[in-house]
N, C-alpha and C positions, 0 to 999 in steps of 0.2 A: 477659558470657558468653552465647553463643548456645545454641539448643536442642540442637545436636549435641554440644557440649562438656558440657552439663548431663547429657545422656543417657549419654555415655561415663563421666562421674563416677558416675552412679547404677549403671551396670553394674559398674564397678570396686568400688563399695561392696557390691553384692549378691554379688560374687565373694568378697569378704573375709568376708562373713557366711555364705558357703557355702549360700546359699538358691537352689537350682536353679530352683524355680518362679518366683521373682521375677526371676531372671536371664533366663529364657525369656520372660516377659511384657515385660521391658524390651527384649529383642531384637526382639520383635514390634512394639513401639512405634517402635523405631528404623527398621525397615523401612517402616512406615506414614509416618513423618516424611520419609523419603527420597522416597517416592512423592509426598507433598504438596509437597516442594521442587521436584521435577521438574514437577509440574502448575503450580506457581507460575511457574516459568521459562517454560513454554510459554504461559501466559496473558499474561505480560509481553511476550513476543515478539509475540503476536497483537495486543496493545494497541498496540505500536509500529507494526505494519503498518497497523492500522486508522487510527491518527492520521495516518500518511503518506498514506493514501488520502483521508482527509477533507481534508487540506491541499491535495492535488492538486486535488480537486473545488472547494475554495474559491478557488483561483487561476484557475479557468476562468470565461470569459464566453462566452455563447452569441450568436453573430452569423452571419448567412448560412447558417443551418441546421447549423452545426458549432460546436464549442467551440474557443476560442483561450485559451492560457495567457498571463496577464499576468505578465511578468517583473518583477523588482525594479527594473530600470533603465527601466521604462516601455514597453519594446518588447513585442511579442506573438510567440508561438511557436505553430505549429500548421499546419493544422487538426487537431483530434482528433475521433474518431468519437463522435457522440452516442449511438449504440446501445450501444457498449461502455462508455462512461462512465456513462450513465444506468442501464443494465442490470446489467452486471457490476462496475461501479465501477472499471474499469481504463482508464487513459489510453492509448489506441491511436492513434498518430500516423497520419494518413491520407497516402497517397501521391498524387502527381500527375505527369502527363506533359504536355509542351508541346503534343502533338497530341490531347489529350483534354480535354473540357469537364467532367470529373467528378473529384472527390476520391474515392479508393477506400481502403477499410479492408483492410489485409492480414490482419486477425484474423477479422472476421466477413463480409467481402466486400461490405459496404454501399457503395453508390455514391451520392454526393450531387452534384448539378449545381452547378457554380460559378456565382455570380451574374453577370448581364449581360455584354455585349460589352466595356464599358470595363474590367471586371475581367479579362477574358480577355486584352486587349491588355497590361495592366500585368504580367500573369504572363509573357506571351511576351517582353516587353521587359526582364524581370527588374528592373523598377524596385522601389523600396521600396514595400511594401504594408502599410497599417495597416488591419486589419479594423474598427477602432473608429471610424474617421473616416467621415463622411458616410454 
């Protein structure tokens, strides 16, 4: 039996005893228990969100001044903005254009220069890029 059912039974017993003061006090306890249950649900949701953020951060590796997410299959995904991930703990995927030598964050507008000319050629040629090699 949960707290809610026990409280309902106590209110029913107080009603049978015709004790108005006891019934009032039990109703107040019932309201407070409902508030606690709501707080508990909010805290559980916050805990889930924090665990997800922590997992995202644990999956990240820092290379070439940006973060890359190591996927379960061994591939990498990214780049992700270091300012957003380190500061706000949010994984913001950076954008890139073929005619630009920078990764740009659409969230905080941070621009990070892509490394070396060899890297730039591989991006333009759309070959597979592994940020963790060499």
